[in-house]
N, C-alpha and C positions, 0 to 999 in steps of 0.2 A: 585814841592809841592808849594815851597812858592810863585811862580808868579798868582799861582790861585785865583783868585777876590774872596770875599765872596759870597756864596748863601745864601738862603733860604728857609726853606720848611715849610708850612702851614697843618695838620695834621685835620683832620677830627676825633674825638674819640667815640664811644657808649658802656657807660660802662656795664657791664651786670650784677654789683647788685649797694648796695649803696652806700658801700668802695667796692672797686677795685683798684687793684696794675696793670700797666699797662704796659710791657713792648715797648717803642716808638721807641727804637735800630731797633727792626726789621720792623717796620712801615714807620720810615726813610727809610732802605734797599729795600724794595720795592718800593721807589718814585727815589730813585738814587742810584744802589748799589757799587759803587766807593762813596760815600760819608763819611764812615770814614778813606779811603784808602786817598785821597783827603787833607783832613784838618788831621790837628792837635788838633782843639777847635771846641768845639760846645757852644753855647749859648740857654737854652731850658728856655722857655716861656711859662706858663699858660695863659690864655685868663678870667679866672676863677677865682672865691673870698672862691671856699673848694676845690679847686684841685688846684695843683702843684709837687714841686719836694723838696727832700731831697740833702746836698751839698754834693758831689760823696765821700768825707773824712769821711760822717757821713754814707752815705752810703755800704762803706767798711766795716766799724767798725760790721756794721750789716750782713758784708760778700755777699752784695748782693743776697740776700734770702727774696723774697716775704714773705715768711711764718713769719719773723723774724720781718721786716719790719709793718705787718700786726700787731704781737703782741705786737711791741712800740704802734701804735696808737692806740691799747686796751686799753693798761694805760688810755690813755688822755679822753678814750671813756667813763671811767668809769668815771671819774671828772664831764666828760661832758654829762650823761645819753639826751638819746633821750625821748622828753617830760618832760621832766621836765618843772618848771616855769619859761620857758623864756619868756623875755616882747615882744624879736621880734617876736614871736610864738603865739602871742594873738594878732590874727586879725584883730579885734573890735579896738586896738586903732593903727593898720598904715595907718593915714591918707593921704598917700603918694601913698598908691593903691586905684583902684574904686573897685566898691565892683564884678567885675566880678574877677580880678584879685585878691579878697582876698578867691577865691575860691578852686582857683590852683597852689594860691602860696606855694611854700614847706614849711614846718614846722622846719628850717636846722639850728636853731641857733645854737643847739650840735657845727653842722659839722665845723662853721664859729670859732666855742672858739678852740673845736682840731685843724684846722690850723692855729689859732694863736699859741696857745699854747704848739703846738708840734716841731714848732720848721720850718716846710713847707713851702718854699715857690714860689714864683710867678715865679722866674725865678734864672739861677743856669748856670754859667758853667762850663763842663766838660772837662779835658783831653781825647781823641778819645781814644776808648779800643775796635778793636775787639771783644776781647773776654768776656768784661764788660758791663751788659746791662743796659739802662737807665730806670728810672720806672717814670712815672706820675698817682700817685697819687689820687684818685675821692673820696672823704671823701660823696656825696652827688650826686652822679650815677645815680639815681633815685628817680620818685616822682612816688610812689605807684605803680603801676603796668608800668607803661612808663619811658625808656629808656631816659637821658638828653643828647643832640648834647654837646659835649666840642672840644674845638678848642686848638692847641700848636704850636709854631712857635720855628721850632728848625735854628739857623743861623748856618752855618760852616767858618769856616778862619782859619788864619795860623798866621797874625802877627797882632799885634794890637799897637794905638800909642798913649797914653795921650796928649791932646789939649788942654784940660784946667780945672783949677782948681780953685775952688773963695768957699766963705764961705755964707748961707742964713740965718738972723737972724730969726727967728720965734716966736712972741709973744703968750704968753699962757693967760689961765686964771686966775683969783685969787685962783682958788679950786686946794686944792693939787693932786685930781686924775683928770687927766682931756685927752683928744684926741681930735687933731685935725687933720680935712682935709685937705693936703694937697694941695689937689686939686679945693679945696673952692677958688671960682676967689676972693674971702677978701685977702683968703694969698698969694694967684697970682705968686704961686712955677712954675704950672704950664705952662703961660703966659710965664714967666722967660725962662724958660728952651726950650720951644719951639720958642722962639726967637734967645739963645746963638747957635740951631742945624740948624736954615737955616742961620745966620752970620761963622758957619766953616765948612757949606757946608755939614754935615755928613751923607754920605746915607745909612750904614749902622756902630752902633756900641753899646755901653752902656752906662747908667747915673749911677753913682754910688752915693746914697744920704745915708751920714755916718755919726753919731753921733760925734759930737768933743769929744776927751779923756779927757778933764776933765768933759765932762758931766755926770749927776750920777741918778739914780733913772729915766731913761727913756730909752723908747726901739723905734724902729720904725717896723710896717709891710706894707704889701698890705693885702687891707679887703674892705670888702663892707662899706662904713660910712651913714650906717642905723642908723638914730638916738636912735631907741633900745637900739640895739645892744649895739653901742659905750659907750652911754652913762646911760646904767643900766645894763644890761646883766655884759659886761665888766669890767664893775667900781665895780660891784657886786665879781666877780671873782678876781679883783686883791686886793678887801677889804680882803675877804675868798676865798684860790681856792678849798674846799671843799664842797664850800656854798649849788651846786647842784647834790653834788653825796651825800651830805646827806639828799634832801628833800626823798628820799625814803625811807630812816629810820622813816622821821617826817609823814609822811604823813600814815607810820602805827599806830602811837597812837594815840588813843584815851582821855589820859589825857593830856590836854594843858599843865597845870603847869609840868609834867614830861618831858618837847622836848626838855629843855634846856639841860637836862646833858643823858637822855639816845642818844639823838641825836648826841653827844660828843662820847658816845660810838660805836653806829655806824659807826660814822666815822671811826674812831681806827680800827676798826674789819674789814672794806671796804679797808679802807687805805692796812692792812697789805697785802689784796691781792692785790691791785692795784704796790703795792710798788716789791712783789716778780715776778710779771708781766714782769716789768720794767725791773728790773735787769735778769730777767731767758733774756731777749728779749736781753740784752746789754751786756750779759754776763759780767757781772760786779760782783765785791769782796759780798758775800752771810753778810759778814762782814756791808756792807754800811746798811743793811737794820735796825740796832738798832739804826746809828746814825741818819738816818733819820727818825724813827720813834718818839726818841728822843727830837728829834729838831724840827719837823714839824709845832705845832701851834708857834712857835717864828720864821721861816722862812720865806720870807714874800714872793710873786708872782711872784715878779721877778727873784729871785734865784729859785721857781719850775718852772716856764714857762722860755721854754725857748725862750723869749724872744728876737728881734734882735738886734745890733746898727748899721745896715745899710741894708740898702734892694738895689738893680737892677734894672734898665729897659732898652729893649733894643727900637735901634733906626733901623728901616728898614724903604726902600724907595719903597721897596715890583716891585723892578724894574722899578720906574717909576720915579726917579730923588732926588727925595724930599723926606728928610728922616724925619720921626716925630715916636715919640715913640708909639709900640706897647701895646695897654693896653686895657684890654675887656671892656666891659657897667658897669660896678659895679665895676671896680676894682679902690681903692686911694689909695697912698702912707696916713701914717697913723701915726702920732707921737702921741705917749704912754706915761706920764708922771704918776706916783704913790707919790711923794710926790715934792714939789712948789719949783720950779727955785728961787735962792735968786732973780735975779732981773726981773723974768716974761717972761726972752727970753732964747730960748733953739737954740744953734751952729750947724748948718747940709754942713759939708764938702760935697761942689758936685765937683764930676769928672766924664770929658767928656773923653768917649773914641773911636777911630773911630779904626774901624776891616778891616787888610788891606791885 
């Protein structure tokens, strides 16, 4: 087994519903029935910003049960309901789109925020097990009656070797809440990574971007860096995680002067149901409910949302001999902070790993 060279498979997926939990293990076996026998590990990478994977340990906590996974996601869908007042979904403000694109562009800010908040990842590594499914989770699989086309790449391998480690310093703005697109040419991270991949001759492997241990009030995600989504909607969530959930109650009020207190009551009412569903899906102790409710309005978004301290990117030559980062059209690693860095710089540790 150890001498088997790494190989990758790219699957095309057509979700059957807007939120769909799809077992990709079965689809991998159809492409290569011996895949999970030949390889001890597999890296699974989504090409999309509203579809991805949960870490293997987290999926096991939910017993690899698709219903439990949907129930967990449902908690965040209530926090970020469809058709709320998201800046990203106001097409008249989307100057980067043509008039034709505005007519067909999905209003999916809720799916982006659910992806970020729930802890879904663009890339995960699993220890292969014939008996355990691996689920590709799509939060925006349909646009009206149209089923969207999705892609995911799976790399099977047996051993890996770290070939380089280094630090990168990222300059943040003066704002306490900020998000930086690491693929922005002005930041220069992508260009540096591409150069290192070529220098080390990595054909198939992984790049891990991890926040330095002493970094606080900051997180990493891979998503679409669209200005209204990142500079407005995500900022609103970081200031107040229940802002969009509360909106449904606010919109029903006729008395503007009553909005503040009644909206707060409405949030508390809905929050109880969200927490109950979350605890049921996670199988946690019911005693946590009171603690969460009591503390919720003092708990920052950084603790309520499952913001990550690291993200992974896979590298593949796709049998061309030249390794490149596998990334979807709209995917970017994004560094988010909810409090100002002391010197305006954040430190990211970069690890390059070759699959062998």
